[in-house]
N, C-alpha and C positions, 0 to 999 in steps of 0.2 A: 734260803726262805725268801718268798715274796710277798709283801704285805701293803696294802694299798687302801686308800680310800673308796670305799664301795658306796654307799649312799648314805643322804643326810635324812634324820627323822623329824617330821614336823608333826604334831599330835593336835590333834581337834577332837572336839566334843563328838560332831557329826562329820561324816563326810561331806554332806551338802554344806554344812558352815566351812568345811576344809577347800571345797572346789570355792566356794564365793570368794574366800581368802586369797586363793591362788589368782582367780581372775583380777582381781581388786589391788592384789601387791605385787604380782609379777606378769600381768598383761596377758595370760594365756591360760587356758582352759587344760587340767590335768588329764593325760590319758586313762585308759582303762587299768585296773589292777586287779584283787582277786580277794578272796577269802581265806584267813589263817583258821581252820577248826581248831587247832591245838591251843589256840589263845583267845579265840572270839574274837578276833579282831578283823578289820577288812581296809583296805587301801585305794588309792589311786595313784598313779606314779608318773614322773616326768625325767625324760634324759638330760641331763645336766653336762655331759662328758665334754671334754675338749682336751687341747694341748696341757698335759700335766695331771689332769685327770680323767684317765680313759675311762670308760664304762660308768661312769659317775652318773647316780642320777637321784632324783628328789622322791620320796617316800610319804604321801599324807596320809595319815594312819588314824583310825577310831574305833572304839569299842562297836561292834556290831550287835545293834538292837536285837533284843529277843533271842540270842544266840548263847547259847550255855558254852562256855570252854571245856574241850577234853579234859585240860589242865585244870584239876579240881583244888579247892583249899585242902589244906594251908599253902599249895604252892601257887604262885600269884603270877599273873600276866608279866610280858617281858616290858621295859622301859619304864617302869614304875607306874604303869597305867592302871592299877589298883590301889594306888596312893591317892588319899582322898585330898591332900593338900594340894599337890601337884594338879591333878585335875581341876580343883576349883579355882587354882592359877589358870588354866587353860581357859575354864567357862568366863572368868573374870575379864582376862585381856584378848581372849580370841587365840586362834591356832598360833604355835610356836615352835621354832626350831629347839628343842630340847635334847638331842642325841644325835649319834652317827655312827655307823656300821663301818668296820674295815674288813677287807678280804684277806685271806691268806690261804697259802696252799699246803700249809703245814699247823693246821689248826690245835692240834695237840700240843707241838713243841709252844707255840706263843703264848696258849694258855700256863704251860708250864714257867714261861719267862714272866708271866704277870705275877705269877705266886711266888715266886723269888723275890719280887719288889713289895711283896705282902699285900698284893689284890688278886682279890678271891673273885674271878670273874663267872664262876659258876661251871658248871657239867656242859660238855657238848650235846645238845639236842638234836635229834633227826625232824627235820620238819618238811614240809611240802604243802603246796597249793594247786589247783588246776587251772591251767591256760588254754587258750584257744589250740595251741601247737601242741598242747599236751601237759604231763604232769611235772612240775618243776621241783626240785628238792635240793636241799641244803642241810648243813650243819650247822649249828648256832649257838654260841655261849650264853645261856640264860641260869640266871641266881634261882634258887627254890624262892627268894624272897622278892624278884623279879626287880632289884635295884640297878639303876643305871651305873652307879660310882661315879665318885668324885664330882658329884654336880653334873653329870653326864658327859665330862670330858675325856674321860677313859672310854673307848670305843668299845662296844659290842662286836664280838670277833665271829667271822661267818666263813665258811667254807664251803663254795657251790659245788654242784655235781657237775654234770657233763655240759649243761647249756647255762648261760649267764642272762638274767632278764633283760638288761639293756639292749642286747642285741636284736632284740623284736622291738624294741621301743623306736618311734619316729622321733627325727628332730624334732625339738620342741621350739628353738628360738633362745634358750636359755642356755647360760654356760658359764660354770664354776671357775672363777677366776682365783680365789683367795681363799684359804680355810685358816682361820686363828684361832688358837686355843691358848686358854688363860687359866692358870692354877698354881696356889702356893706352891705343889711341887714339880713346878715345870721341869726344872733341871732332871729330875727322876725319872718324869715322863718323856723327855727327850732322849735320856740315854736308851730307855727300853724300847722306844721308836727305832733309833740307829741299830740296836740288836736285834729287831726283827725286820729291818728293811723298809721302814716305813718312813718315806722322806719328802712327801708333798706337802705334809702340812707345817705350820708355825706354831712354836709353843713360848708362851710369854708368862711371866710372875707376877701372879695378883689373884684377887678372887675368881672362883671357879666361874668361867664365862665361855660361850662358844660364838663366833661369828663366822659366817659365809658371806663372801663376796661374790654376787653373780651379775652378768652381764644380760640385760632382758630387753623385751621392746619397748620398756618404759625407762631405759637407761640404766645404771649399775644402781643394783639393790643390795642393802646390807641385811641378812637375816640375824636373828637371834640375840643375845647380850651385847650390847656395846663395849668394845675391847680398846 
């Protein structure tokens, strides 16, 4: 089985705010994204892939104003986006790196491996969005309560269809250099990562935190919580 870092998730209160943050923090404007009718969200995207992180990209994600998600209560949006405390934090502090997604070619097997560790990542949902080149389709693990789990350190898991979105993204001038994940259960997380074939990220023991180090037109930039 092959598992790899797929994308980083930066959550914003609006896409306009997310775009402004990206231009100010990373020195580039994000490319186009699309809508997610299932969740009532929309995004902008940037390719950040490079050696060791092929096909990686950065997603700026926000709730789409005036759009009712197909996924109705009591089911909740992905990535804790219906969590009032988390979204208040984003409003107060601005867009933040709060989660990441790992892609796999064996989603059901990787989810079963999570469950054996006591981490219930949720069922695999079928999702899609329209792109200029056609329909993009994937399966993704989303809990009914929408929780990220473990402070966002345990990734959401995705299995793409025949097309990966990064293949259509132009070079952005950004490149992911390092991904560090910190958690009190770092040893168990590292054991899980080895089992599922995820070797790119670094695990450290400590309070839950994420840090991505990127090369940008403005030099090296660190996103997320300090590690």
